[in-house]
C-alpha positions as CSV (number, residue, x, y, z in Angstrom):
1,M,-5.0,10.1,-17.1
2,Q,-1.6,11.9,-17.2
3,Q,1.3,10.2,-17.6
4,G,2.6,7.6,-15.3
5,E,-0.6,7.6,-13.4
6,E,-1.7,3.9,-13.1
7,V,-5.5,3.3,-11.6
8,L,-5.4,1.8,-8.5
9,A,-9.6,0.9,-8.2
10,E,-12.5,2.2,-10.1
11,K,-16.3,1.5,-8.3
12,N,-19.3,2.7,-9.0
13,A,-20.5,5.5,-6.6
14,N,-22.7,8.3,-6.0
15,L,-21.9,11.5,-5.1
16,M,-23.8,12.5,-2.5
17,E,-24.9,16.4,-2.9
18,R,-27.6,17.9,-0.3
19,L,-30.6,15.5,-1.4
20,K,-29.8,14.2,-4.1
21,A,-27.5,11.2,-5.5
22,I,-26.1,11.7,-8.7
23,G,-24.1,8.7,-9.8
24,G,-21.2,8.0,-11.7
25,Q,-17.5,6.3,-11.1
26,L,-15.3,7.1,-8.5
27,I,-11.2,6.4,-9.7
28,L,-8.6,6.2,-7.2
29,T,-5.0,6.7,-8.3
30,G,-1.8,6.8,-6.8
31,R,-2.6,11.1,-7.2
32,R,-5.9,11.6,-7.6
33,V,-9.5,10.8,-6.7
34,I,-11.4,11.4,-9.2
35,F,-15.8,11.4,-9.3
36,E,-17.3,11.2,-13.1
37,P,-20.6,11.5,-13.6
38,A,-22.4,9.1,-15.4
39,S,-24.7,11.7,-16.8
40,I,-24.1,15.8,-17.7
41,D,-25.6,17.1,-14.6
42,P,-26.1,20.9,-14.8
43,D,-24.7,21.5,-11.6
44,T,-21.7,18.9,-11.2
45,G,-19.1,18.2,-13.8
46,T,-16.0,15.8,-13.1
47,I,-14.4,16.4,-9.6
48,I,-10.8,16.2,-9.2
49,I,-8.8,15.6,-6.0
50,P,-5.7,15.9,-5.6
51,M,-4.0,13.6,-2.7
52,E,-2.2,16.0,-1.4
53,E,-5.3,18.2,-0.9
54,I,-7.1,15.5,1.1
55,R,-6.8,16.1,5.0
56,E,-9.1,13.4,6.0
57,A,-10.5,9.8,4.8
58,K,-13.0,8.3,6.8
59,R,-16.4,6.1,6.5
60,V,-19.5,7.2,6.8
61,N,-22.9,5.6,6.8
62,T,-25.2,6.8,4.0
63,L,-29.0,7.5,5.5
64,G,-27.3,6.8,8.4
65,L,-27.6,3.4,8.1
66,I,-25.9,1.7,5.1
67,P,-22.2,1.5,6.1
68,N,-21.0,1.9,2.3
69,G,-20.2,6.1,2.7
70,L,-16.9,7.8,2.2
71,E,-16.3,10.9,3.1
72,L,-13.2,12.8,1.6
73,E,-12.4,16.4,3.9
74,L,-10.1,18.4,2.1
75,N,-7.1,21.0,3.3
76,S,-9.7,23.9,3.0
77,G,-12.4,22.5,4.4
78,R,-14.6,21.5,2.0
79,K,-16.3,18.0,2.6
80,Y,-17.1,15.5,-0.5
81,R,-19.5,12.4,0.2
82,F,-19.7,9.2,-1.9
83,A,-21.6,5.8,-1.6
84,V,-19.0,3.9,-3.2
85,E,-19.1,0.4,-3.5
86,K,-16.3,-1.7,-1.8
87,R,-16.0,0.7,0.4
88,K,-13.3,-1.4,2.7
89,E,-11.4,-1.8,-0.6
90,V,-11.4,2.1,-1.8
91,F,-10.4,3.7,2.1
92,E,-7.7,0.9,2.3
93,L,-6.1,2.7,-1.1
94,L,-6.6,5.6,0.0
95,Q,-5.1,5.0,3.2
96,E,-1.8,3.4,1.5
97,Q,-1.5,6.6,-0.2
98,E,-1.3,8.7,2.9
99,G,1.1,6.8,3.8
100,K,3.5,7.2,1.4
101,R,2.9,10.4,1.2
102,D,4.1,11.0,4.6
103,K,7.0,8.9,4.3
104,E,7.6,11.3,0.9
105,E,7.6,14.2,3.4
106,I,10.4,13.1,5.4
């Protein structure tokens, strides 16, 4: 973590990439969303997303059925999909951080 950075949530999660799910931890701080894979994957390392790069966060269903998905769309258009435990809690924390950013921009 960076100096002065506080962990708001740390949840078990899967990064959903094409037809595979990569297990790990989704860490939410006031500044970043971090995905740390549980094992070394040749295609996926740690993913670090600064809060200001997130255009939209939305709840989605994994496999079209299971209400545990979270999609982050970045300003670049890139999308990350996660299956995350306690999705509601993580989503609400993301919304809070977005609200804080909006106030700072005024």
